[in-house]
C-alpha positions, 0 to 999 in steps of 0.5 A: 500499500506504501512507497519506499520513506524519504530519508530525512537526509535526502530531504535536506538534500532536496531542500539544500538543491532548491536553495541553491535555486533561488536565495527567496526560497532558501530564506523559506526554507531556512526560517521552516522545519524541513519538508514531510512530503514523502518523508511520512508513513500513512496511516489511510488507504488510498481510497480514504485519502481520497475520500477526504480530500473530496469532501476538504474541497473549499472547506477550512480544516477543521469543518473537514475533519468534523465531516470526515469523522461524521461520515465514517461513523455512517460507513461503521467505522470504514471508510471502504467503497463498499460502504460507501455505495451502501450509504444513501444520499440522506445519510451524506446530506446529514452528515455534512456532505454536498449533492456535488460531493456525493456523487463524486465520492459514490463515483470513488466507491463504484470505480472501485467496486466494478474495478475500473480503478484498482486504488491499492495500487496506485502507487505501483504505477511510476507515472503522474501522468497516468494516476492523474488520467484516472482520477480525473476520469471519475466526475468530480475529481480535478486537478486540486484533488489529484494534486493533493492525493499524490503529493501527500499520499503518494508522495511525489515530489514533483507536483505543482497545484498551480490551482491553489490559492495557499501556494499562488499567496505563499509565492506572491509573500515569498517574492514580494510581488505587487500583483496577484499571479495567475496559475497559468503564470506560475506554471511558468514559474515552477519549471526552474525547480523540477524534479521537486515542486512537490517540496517548493510547493509545500514551502509556499503553503508555509510561507502563506500561514 
């Protein structure tokens, strides 16, 4: 279910490499803890992680955690495809899940049960693009959800979530931009940080928070 964890020394080398490429980013890296992407064992399975990501869309962390907890309780304590599929829209709405998110989550469960996607083996797919393609083919699964999943669940190091507001605001703060940066412009700015853009995004979040 998991990919090999990245060691602390390996992340220190990555951070040092990034710092050597950009003086302003170097200051942010020095002022914050070491990036945790790919370094922590994930206690939940991929399917559960995706359900959690869908619930978290456009919600504050506390609200998302509360709703996720209610859904897990309604599912008998286990977020697995069969139990999620068995939940009615009324039950999910009572837990705080919107109609659109209910449809998306049910789509995830159906994709697993009909073997359209083997969620348990997503980490075995080397190509980020292939994972992205499989997941975004499902209704309601957009770039942000897949980016978050690949970064924090799979520990992928070169994801660049330009659609995330926090990443853009963090970038603006680091580089003292007078105007808001667009996702398209940020996409280009991130090119020089390949193949460690996930780490840069992580520090953008830290700079903004």
